[in-house]
N, C-alpha and C positions, 0 to 999 in steps of 0.2 A: 127813794126809789119806790115806785108803785108795785104792788103785788100783781103777779100775772096769774090769770086763770088757767086751770088745767085744760090742755087742748088748744090753747090760743097760740097762733103762729106769730112769733116775735121777729121774724126775718124782715129785712127792709124790702120795699116793693121791687127794687131792681133785682135782688137775689131771687125773689119769688118768680119774677118774669123769666130770668135766665134758667131757673130750674124747670119751668114749664116748657121753655123752648128746647132744652136738652131732652126732656121726656118726649116731646112731640117729634123731634128729630129721630130719636130711637124708635118710636112707634112707626113712623113712616118709612124707615129704612129696613124694616124686618124683611128678610127673604121670604117670599111667598111659598116656595117649595120646601124650604128648610124650616123645620119646627124647633130646632135647637137654639134659636136666638131668644132664650128665655131670661128671666130675671137674674139667675146666677151668671150667665154669660155677660149680660149688660153690667152687672155689678163689678165683675172682674175687669171688664173693659174700662169702666170709669175709674177704677182704682189704678189701672195702668196709666191713665191720663193724669194722675196726681191728686184725685179727689179723696177726701177722708171718708171713712165709713159713715160718719154722721151726715155728710153732704150727700153721699150716695143714697142713704135711707130717705132723706127728704125728697130727692129726685124721684125715687121709686114709689113714693107715697107711703112709706113705712113710718111708724111712730118714733122709733129710736134705732140706734146703730146695731143693737143686738139682733134685730130682725134680719140684717144683711150679713152679719159676721160669719154665719155658717157658709155663706157663698164665697167669702173671701179667704177664709183661713181653713186649712185642712185639719181634720181631727187627728190627734196622735193615736197610733195603734198601740195597744198594750201587749 
């Protein structure tokens, strides 16, 4: 197995295209008057559709799932 370089995207071309289409769909369907269609809203919407945090991060252009986990899971109050 070949070593992968850091930052190289190893997804297959079909997955990349589907991620791009999903992102384009999200961008074009943002309500113009409402400003609350932000990344957290999109992340929760995608999670409700059955996508994993890793897939959501890739669609939103984040490096890893930890960047979107704060959108998806509420913090426990002490």
